[in-house]
C-alpha positions in Angstrom: 0.0 0.0 0.0 1.4 3.4 -1.0 1.2 6.1 1.6 0.8 9.6 0.3 3.0 12.4 1.5 -0.2 14.3 2.5 -1.3 11.5 4.8 2.0 11.6 6.6 1.8 15.4 7.0 -1.8 15.3 8.2 -0.9 12.5 10.7 2.0 14.5 12.1 0.0 17.7 12.5 -2.9 15.9 14.2 -0.6 14.1 16.6 1.2 17.3 17.3 -2.1 18.9 18.3 -3.3 15.9 20.4 0.0 15.8 22.3 -0.8 19.3 23.6 -4.2 18.2 24.9 -5.7 15.7 27.3 -5.6 12.8 24.8 -1.9 12.2 25.4 -1.4 14.1 28.7 -3.9 12.0 30.6 -2.9 8.4 29.6 0.9 9.2 29.5 0.9 11.4 32.7 3.3 8.9 34.4 6.0 9.3 31.7 8.9 11.8 31.8 7.9 13.2 28.5 4.3 14.1 29.5 4.5 14.4 33.2 4.0 18.2 33.0 2.0 20.6 31.0 5.2 22.6 30.4 7.1 21.2 27.5 10.3 19.6 28.6 13.3 19.5 26.2 12.7 15.9 25.2 9.2 16.7 24.1 10.3 19.9 22.5 12.8 18.1 20.3 10.1 15.6 19.3 7.7 18.4 18.4 10.5 20.2 16.4 11.2 16.9 14.5 7.5 16.6 13.7 7.2 20.2 12.5 10.2 19.8 10.2 9.0 16.5 8.8 5.6 17.9 8.1 7.1 20.8 6.2 9.4 18.6 4.2 6.6 16.2 3.2 4.3 19.0 2.2 6.8 20.6 -0.3 5.4 18.6 -3.2 2.1 20.4 -2.7 3.5 23.9 -2.5 1.4 26.7 -4.0 3.2 30.1 -4.3 0.0 32.1 -4.8 -1.4 30.6 -1.5 1.6 30.4 0.8 3.6 33.5 -0.4 2.4 35.8 2.4 2.9 33.1 5.1 6.5 32.5 4.0 7.0 36.3 4.3 5.5 36.2 7.8 7.7 33.3 8.8 10.8 35.1 7.4 9.8 38.2 9.4 9.5 36.1 12.5 12.9 34.5 11.6 14.6 37.9 12.3 13.3 37.5 15.9 14.7 34.0 16.1 18.1 35.3 15.0 18.0 38.2 17.4 17.0 35.9 20.3 19.8 33.4 19.5 22.5 36.1 19.2 21.4 37.6 22.4 21.4 34.3 24.2 24.9 33.3 22.8 26.3 36.6 24.1 25.1 35.7 27.6 26.6 32.3 27.3 23.3 30.4 27.3 23.4 26.8 26.2 22.0 26.1 22.8 19.3 23.8 24.0 18.2 26.4 26.6 18.2 29.0 23.8 16.0 26.8 21.7 13.6 26.3 24.6 13.2 30.0 25.0 12.4 30.7 21.3 10.4 27.5 20.9 7.0 29.1 21.0 8.0 31.3 18.1 8.8 28.2 15.9 5.2 27.0 15.9 4.3 29.3 13.0 6.3 27.0 10.7 3.3 24.6 10.9 1.3 27.1 8.8 3.4 26.3 5.7 2.5 22.6 5.4 -1.1 23.5 6.4 -1.6 26.0 3.6 0.1 23.7 1.1 -2.3 20.9 1.9 -5.3 23.2 1.9 -4.5 24.8 -1.5 -3.8 21.4 -3.0 -7.1 20.0 -1.9 -5.4 17.3 0.1 -6.9 18.4 3.4 -10.3 20.2 3.6 -10.2 23.3 5.7 -13.6 22.5 7.2 -12.3 19.1 8.4 -9.4 20.7 10.1 -11.7 23.3 11.7 -14.0 20.6 12.9 -11.0 18.6 14.3 -9.7 21.6 16.2 -13.1 22.6 17.6 -14.0 19.1 18.7 -10.7 18.0 20.3 -10.3 21.4 22.0 -13.8 21.2 23.4 -13.1 17.7 24.8 -9.9 19.0 26.4 -11.9 21.8 27.9 -14.5 19.4 29.4 -11.6 17.3 30.9 -10.2 20.4 32.5 -13.7 21.4 33.8 -14.2 17.9 35.3 -10.8 18.1 37.0 -11.5 21.5 38.4 -14.8 20.4 40.0 -13.2 17.2 41.2 -10.2 19.0 42.8 -12.4 21.6 44.3 -14.6 18.9 45.9 -12.0 16.4 47.0 -8.7 18.3 47.1 -7.2 15.7 44.8 -5.6 16.8 41.5 -6.4 14.0 39.0 -4.1 15.1 36.2 -1.6 17.8 37.3 -0.1 17.8 33.9 -3.3 19.4 32.5 -2.7 22.5 34.6 -0.6 25.1 32.8 0.4 27.7 35.4 -0.7 27.9 39.0 -4.1 29.7 39.1 -5.3 28.8 42.6 -8.9 29.1 43.9 -11.5 31.7 43.2 -15.1 31.6 44.3 -14.6 28.1 45.6 -13.3 26.5 42.4 -9.8 25.6 41.3 -9.0 27.7 38.2 -7.3 26.0 35.2 -6.2 27.8 32.1 -7.8 26.5 28.9 -5.9 25.1 25.9 -4.0 27.5 23.6 -6.4 26.4 20.9 -9.5 27.7 22.8 -9.1 31.1 21.2 -10.1 29.6 17.8 -13.2 27.7 19.1 -15.8 30.5 18.8 -14.7 31.8 15.3 -14.3 28.3 13.8 -17.6 27.1 15.3 -19.6 30.0 13.8 -17.8 29.4 10.5 -18.8 25.7 10.6 -22.4 26.6 11.5 -22.5 28.7 8.3 -21.3 25.7 6.3 -23.3 23.0 8.1 -26.0 21.2 6.1 -27.9 19.6 9.0 -29.4 20.8 12.3 -27.4 18.2 14.1 -24.2 19.6 12.8 -25.2 23.2 13.8 -26.3 22.0 17.2 -22.8 20.4 17.7 -21.1 23.7 17.1 -23.5 25.6 19.2 -22.6 23.3 22.0 -18.9 23.8 21.5 -19.5 27.6 21.7 -21.4 27.1 25.0 -18.7 24.9 26.4 -16.1 27.6 25.6 -18.0 30.5 27.0 -19.2 28.8 30.2 -15.7 27.5 30.9 -14.4 31.1 30.7 -17.1 32.2 33.1 -17.2 29.3 35.6 -13.8 27.6 35.7 -11.3 30.1 34.2 -13.1 33.1 35.7 -11.1 35.4 33.5 -12.9 38.8 33.3 -11.3 39.9 30.1 -11.7 36.6 28.4 -15.4 36.4 29.1 -15.8 40.0 27.9 -13.9 39.4 24.7 -15.6 36.2 23.8 -19.0 37.7 24.5 -18.2 40.7 22.3 -17.2 38.4 19.4 -20.4 36.3 19.8 -22.6 39.4 19.6 -20.6 40.7 16.7 -20.9 37.5 14.7 -24.6 37.1 15.3 -25.2 40.7 14.4 -23.0 41.0 11.3 -24.0 37.6 9.9 -27.5 39.0 9.2 -27.9 40.3 5.7 -31.3 41.8 5.9 -31.2 45.5 7.1 -34.6 45.2 8.8 -33.4 42.3 10.8 -30.2 44.2 11.8 -32.4 47.0 13.2 -34.5 44.6 15.2 -31.4 42.8 16.5 -29.7 46.0 17.4 -32.8 47.2 19.3 -33.0 43.9 21.2 -29.3 44.1 22.0 -29.6 47.7 23.3 -32.5 46.7 25.5 -30.6 43.8 26.8 -27.6 46.0 27.5 -29.7 48.4 29.5 -31.1 45.6 31.6 -27.7 44.1 32.1 -26.0 47.3 33.1 -28.6 47.8 35.8 -28.1 44.4 37.4 -26.0 43.9 40.6 -24.0 41.2 38.7 -22.8 43.7 36.1 -21.9 46.3 38.8 -19.8 43.7 40.6 -18.1 42.8 37.3 -17.2 46.4 36.6 -16.0 46.9 40.1 -13.6 44.0 39.7 -11.5 46.1 37.5 -10.9 48.6 40.3 -7.6 48.6 42.2 -9.6 48.8 45.4 -11.3 45.5 44.8 -9.8 42.8 47.1 -10.2 39.9 44.7 -9.0 41.4 41.5 -7.3 44.7 42.3 -3.9 43.3 43.1 -3.6 41.9 39.5 -4.2 45.4 38.2 -1.5 46.9 40.5 0.9 44.1 39.5 0.5 44.9 35.8 1.1 48.6 36.3 4.3 47.8 38.2 5.4 45.3 35.5 4.9 47.9 32.8 7.0 50.4 34.7 9.8 48.0 35.5 10.1 46.3 32.1 9.4 49.6 30.3 12.6 51.0 31.8 14.5 47.9 30.8 13.2 48.0 27.2 14.3 51.7 26.8 17.9 50.6 27.1 17.5 48.7 23.8 14.3 49.9 22.0 15.0 48.5 18.5 16.2 44.9 19.2 14.7 44.5 22.7 16.5 43.0 25.6 16.4 39.4 24.3 14.5 36.4 25.5 14.4 36.4 29.3 14.4 33.3 31.5 11.3 32.6 33.6 13.0 33.9 36.7 13.9 37.1 35.0 10.3 37.9 34.0 9.2 39.0 37.4 9.4 42.7 38.5 10.8 43.1 42.0 8.6 43.8 44.9 5.7 42.2 46.7 3.3 43.1 43.9 5.9 43.5 41.2 4.0 41.8 38.4 5.0 39.4 35.7 6.1 40.3 32.2 3.7 37.6 30.7 0.8 39.5 32.1 1.5 42.6 30.0 0.2 41.4 26.6 1.9 42.4 23.5 4.4 44.3 25.6 5.8 40.8 26.6 7.1 40.3 23.0 8.1 43.9 22.4 10.4 44.1 25.5 12.2 41.0 24.5 12.3 41.2 20.7 11.8 44.9 19.9 10.8 46.4 16.6 10.9 43.1 14.6 8.1 41.5 16.6 6.1 44.8 16.3 6.4 44.6 12.5 5.4 40.9 12.6 2.2 41.7 14.6 1.3 44.6 12.3 1.8 42.4 9.2 -0.3 39.5 10.6 -3.2 41.3 12.2 -3.6 44.1 9.7 -3.6 41.3 7.1 -6.5 39.6 8.8 -8.5 42.8 8.9 -7.7 43.7 5.3 -8.7 40.3 4.0 -11.9 40.4 6.1 -12.8 43.7 4.4 -12.0 42.5 1.0 -14.1 39.3 1.4 -17.1 41.1 2.8 -19.1 41.2 -0.4 -17.7 38.0 -1.8 -18.2 35.6 1.2 -19.7 36.9 4.4 -18.9 33.7 6.4 -15.2 33.7 5.4 -15.0 37.4 6.0 -16.4 37.1 9.6 -14.0 34.2 10.3 -11.0 36.4 9.5 -12.5 39.3 11.4 -13.5 37.4 14.5 -10.2 35.5 14.8 -8.2 38.7 14.3 -10.1 40.7 16.9 -9.8 37.9 19.5 -6.1 37.7 19.1 -5.8 41.5 19.3 -8.1 41.9 22.3 -6.4 39.0 24.2 -3.1 40.6 23.2 -3.9 43.4 25.7 -3.4 40.9 28.5 -1.6 38.0 27.0 1.0 37.9 24.3 -0.1 35.6 21.5 3.1 33.6 21.5 3.1 33.2 25.3 -0.6 32.1 25.5 -1.7 31.0 22.0 1.5 29.9 20.2 -0.1 26.7 18.9 -3.2 28.6 17.6 -1.3 31.2 15.6 -0.3 28.9 12.6 -3.9 27.8 12.2 -5.0 31.4 12.4 -2.7 32.6 9.6 -3.5 29.5 7.5 -7.2 30.0 7.6 -6.9 33.7 6.8 -4.7 33.0 3.8 -6.7 30.0 2.6 -10.1 31.7 2.6 -8.4 34.6 0.7 -6.8 32.3 -1.8 -10.0 30.1 -2.2 -12.3 33.1 -2.9 -9.8 34.8 -5.2 -9.3 31.6 -7.1 -13.0 31.1 -7.6 -13.6 34.7 -8.7 -10.6 34.9 -11.0 -8.9 37.8 -9.2 -5.7 35.9 -8.3 -3.3 38.0 -10.3 -4.4 41.4 -9.0 -5.9 40.6 -5.6 -3.5 40.7 -2.6 
């Protein structure tokens, strides 16, 4: 039996995704490679080998008109890799430690084999979207179950599912969701627009509900809940094509907003952003301190940044000094300077631009680009994409470029349309 290169590439990417989720972490929790949610060097080298192999096996399907921009974005990010490596070598950092620090920035390479397979018709974009949404939702349910179980019994079933110590809030143990969770709502809405049966649509409605309720009940992240809610409202509103319906929906939303704003729950939510609030206020103070401390550090090397910092170096001094990873895009800017700023502009302005261009051609594809981009940008206020969503970024840029290429190809604008 002859095995196609595309089958090998798809297998590698699927396994790579599953290795980040409960599917491997739970059954292999007793092994050295999967004993922690943090990626040890042995697992990192395995991932790197899988990424390189996937890229090599997909070369036969390359399509310059589809992957040209992605190659440019990877090259732009490559400048950041070089800067980080040079900075680490000057400090005498071991090569494997250097690779570990820049590893999150290498995930974007996955976008090249992905777009190659998409454009060649070897892997349907909808199948990939369905795969991502379903496996991420299952991982989210596993984390939710573990949170309730730990909160009830004090026993942590699968410690390697916990990425970062979150502690208790409102009686529940908080667990960060998967990096892929940022894609669930945009991809689910996109799949709903493509679904041919009510059962399919219901499946993706459920995945949306799982994601939003997890943010509210388990994660208890104020900003995440707000951002996801905004995106859901925007998608529902903009997906309507009838002007009269838009007016009715807008009216209902305004009435709902008035009712919500006047509830005690909303007032408590708003108050949580205050520095005086005992539960949340300290995190606000810590971020302010982190901006001040690392801002002064960054000004010493504003173009190239200060280089990749070790985990122990990403804490501002003081009782409530704050962490660099809680400063959003500033996390990348401090370490990698202007090159990472250019990368973010190139990637996210590209998403907005394509969304606008596709508005009259394909409303579902346009909203997919817009919703993904806005989520990454909004979350970027609090969490740098490469720190929190590194695995999701290659899928984001791939879907953006694929829907552009697919619509352009069909409408015959490929030579003139960017």
